[in-house]
C-alpha positions in Angstrom: 0.0 0.0 0.0 2.7 2.5 1.0 5.7 1.3 -0.9 7.3 4.8 -1.2 5.8 6.9 1.6 7.2 10.3 0.6 7.9 11.0 -3.1 9.2 14.3 -4.3 5.8 15.4 -5.6 4.3 14.9 -2.1 6.8 17.5 -0.8 5.9 19.9 -3.6 2.2 19.7 -2.8 2.8 20.2 0.9 5.0 23.3 0.1 2.3 24.8 -2.2 -0.4 24.3 0.4 1.7 25.9 3.1 2.5 28.9 0.9 -1.2 29.3 0.0 -2.3 29.0 3.7 0.3 31.3 5.3 1.6 33.4 2.5 5.2 33.8 1.5 5.9 36.6 4.0 5.0 34.6 7.2 6.9 31.4 6.2 10.4 32.6 7.0 9.3 33.9 10.4 7.6 30.6 11.1 10.8 28.7 10.1 12.9 31.0 12.3 10.6 30.4 15.3 10.7 26.7 14.7 14.5 26.7 14.6 14.7 28.6 17.9 12.2 26.2 19.5 14.3 23.2 18.3 17.5 24.8 19.8 15.7 25.3 23.2 14.4 21.8 23.1 17.9 20.4 22.5 19.5 22.4 25.3 16.7 21.4 27.7 17.2 17.7 26.7 21.0 18.0 27.4 20.2 19.6 30.8 17.9 16.8 31.7 20.5 14.2 30.8 23.1 16.0 32.9 20.6 16.1 35.9 19.9 12.4 35.5 23.6 11.6 35.5 24.1 13.7 38.7 21.1 12.0 40.3 22.4 8.6 39.4 25.8 9.4 40.9 24.2 10.5 44.2 21.8 7.5 44.2 24.7 5.0 44.1 26.3 6.5 47.2 27.4 3.9 49.8 25.9 4.0 53.3 29.2 5.4 54.6 28.8 8.4 52.3 25.4 9.3 53.9 25.5 11.4 57.1 23.7 10.4 60.3 20.0 11.0 59.9 17.9 11.4 63.1 14.5 9.7 63.2 11.4 11.9 63.2 9.9 12.4 66.7 6.9 10.3 67.6 3.6 12.2 67.4 2.1 13.3 70.6 -1.1 11.6 71.8 -4.1 13.8 71.8 -7.2 12.8 73.8 -10.3 12.5 71.7 -13.0 15.0 72.7 -16.6 13.9 72.4 
């Protein structure tokens, strides 16, 4: 059914439809905005990977690396009022 998914004439038709819908003046601005969005997305993805690597490094710390943690105090008993 879909032997050759995208042929050159498909791209031409899509380009013509985009030009007719948005006009030739707005397309460069839209492409510029898309490029900026892609750069932001890439930088955020890199930051997430760096955060994951840092979290993995702290998660694999040995018990000797962890400082003494005091247990939480027991809650005080409050009498029920009826």
